[in-house]
N, C-alpha and C positions, 0 to 999 in steps of 0.2 A: 848205160848212160853214166857219165862221170860227173858228180856234183862237187868235186874238189876235196873229198875226204881223204886224208892220208891213211896209211896202214895203221891198224890198231893192234896192240898186244893181245894175245889170246886171253879171253875171259874179261876183257874190258867192257864196262857198261856203255852201251851205245844209246845216246839220246837222239831220237829222230829230229831231223830238221823240219820245222813246221812252216808251210808256205800257205799264204792267204790268197785266194783267187775269188774274183767277183764274177757273177753270172748276170749279165744285163741283157736288155733288149726291150722291144715294145710290149704293150699290154697283150696278154694271152698268147705269147710266142712259145711258151713251154719251159720257162725257167724253173718253176716249181717241180715240174715233171723231171727235168734233167737232174736237179739236185737229189730228188728222191730215188731216181734210178740207180745212182752210183754210190750213194752214201752207205757206209757199212754200219752206221748207227741209225736209229729212227730219226729222220730229219725233223728239225724244229721248224714249224711253219707258223706264220702269222697271217692266216687267211681269214677273211670276213666275207659274209654273204653280200652280194651286190644288192643294193636297195634303190628305191626311187630317188634317193638323195643324189645318186650319181647320174641320173638322167640328164642329158644335155651337157654333162661334164666329162664322163668317160666315153670314149669312142669305141663302140662294140662292133664296128664294121668288120665283117669276116670272122668274128668270134661271138655271134649272137647267142649261142648256146651256153656261153660261159656264165657261171652262177656265183663264183667266188673270186676274190682278188687278194693279192699279197699287200699288206698295209705297212709292213716294216721290213721284213727280210725272211728268207729261207736260209737254213743253216744245215750243212752236212759235212761229213768227214770221210776221207778215203785214204787208206795206207797203200802207197805205191810200192814201197820197199821197206826193209828194216830201218833205213835211215831217212825216209822221206814220207811225210804225212801232209796231205792237202786238206785245207779247211775251205769249204765253199760257202760263199755268201751270195744268195740270190737277191737282187735288188727289186724294189717295186717298180712296176712299169708305167704307172700314170704320172703325169706332170705334178699333180698335187701332193705326191709323196716324195718328190725329189730332194726335199730338205734333208733326208737321211743319207743321201748318197755320199756326201763328204765324210761323214763318220764311218760309213762302211768301207770307203776307199782307203782309209788310213792303213799303211803297212802292206797293202796288196801288191804282190809281185806282178800281177797281170789280170786280164779280164777276158772272158768269153762273151762276145756279143752274138746272141742267138737271133737268127733271122728267119723270117717267113717270106717266101718269094711272092706271096699274094699281097704283102704289105711291106715291101722293102723300105719304103720311106720311114717307117717306124724305127729303123736302125740309126738314122742320122743323129738324133739327140745323144745316144750312147756313144757313137763314134766321136762326135764333137767333144763330148765330155772327156773321154780318155785321151784323145789327141791333145786337148788343152792342158791336161795334167802331165802329159808325157808318160802315161801308163801303157806299157806294152799290151796289145790285145790282138785277138784274131776274130774272124767272123765264121760262125758255124751255121750253116743253112739247115734248119730243121726240116726233115722230109715229111711234110704233111700229105696225107692222102688227098688226091684230087688237085693238088697244087701243080701249076705249070713247072716243067723241068727246065732249068737254066744251066748253061755251062758255067763253071766257076769263074772263068775269065769275064763272062758277061755280068756276073754279080759284082766282081771286083770293079769293073768299069762303071756300073750303075751306081755304086756307092762311092765312086771317086776315091778309092783307097790307094795308098802308097803301094807300089809293087811288092814291097817287102812284107806287107801284112798278109799272113796266111788266111786263105779262104778254103773251107772244106765242108763236106756233107756230114750230117749228123742225124741220128735218130735219137731224140731226147728220151725215148722210152727204153733204149737198149744200153745196158751197163757197159759192154765192151766198146760200143760206138762212142759213148761219153768219155770213157777212159782214154781212148785214142785222141780225142779232142784235148783233154786236159794235159796229156803228155806232150802233145804238139805245142801247147801254150807254154808249158814250163821250158821246153827247149828254146822256143822263140824268145821268151823273156830273158833266159840266161845268155843267149847270144847278144841281145841288146845290152844287157848289163856289162858283159865283157867288152863290147865295143866302146861303151861309154867310159869304162875304166881305162882302156888304152888311150882314149882321147884326152884324158886329163893328166896322163903321165908326162 
């Protein structure tokens, strides 16, 4: 993959390009798991135990066994190559924590919207947010055990996505699966960036 770097003289110090990526999606869809699976450093997590305060506020449908929730962000890092490092920021899933999204989105090249086919409607707020900001994104369908299997074109249609938005399967627990999603996102974001650059020339 060519990221536009020119040839460097032997022995030159190479500072890696840092790319910020958001990981979004509904409550309990696996964002914290995804960041933790791929991060080469111990991920920073801001999880708190669910309490009675959230009763009637947080929708636990389909994730009744969930005991903690992200209240600010998850953070991890992965080195893709000598000259490319990805910084991952997992967003909180509940509406009441969305006030931090604008801060987290600053400078992000793109976003992964993680989806659960049992609760596809939970993706819509994230999709609307990134479409409204013009942020490139893809949808990664997390493969939960027991979830009904959908074709990717069915997911694309159900979420009313632009045909250019990538939709792919993902196991948020598996490092290689997550890496493939992130590389696809970077390629997608770079393609959009180049197209926008040509449009203003």
